[in-house]
C-alpha positions, 0 to 999 in steps of 0.5 A: 772293600778288602781288595781296595787297599791292595788295588790302591797300592798297585796304582800308587806303585805304578805311578811312582815307578819312575823313581826307585826311591819313591817306589821303595818308600811306597812299598815300605808303606804297603808292608804296614798296611796290607794283610799277610795274604795281600803281601804274598800277592804283592811279592808275586806282582813285584817280581813280574813288575821288576822283570819289566822295569829292571831299574826297580830291582833294589825294591825286591829287598823290601819284601824278602821277609 
């Protein structure tokens, strides 16, 4: 059950990746919902995903903390 929110977050982020604004908004929501270790995993995932989808690079600023 603990991983379900993380998996759901990745699914939502992939579905809204066509729009940078929506992607950033969903990423902000994820920072409020996920556990600290899941946020670390999300940072790693985001780096790889943005590498494949460079138009989403502004989203990296959300997880710079």
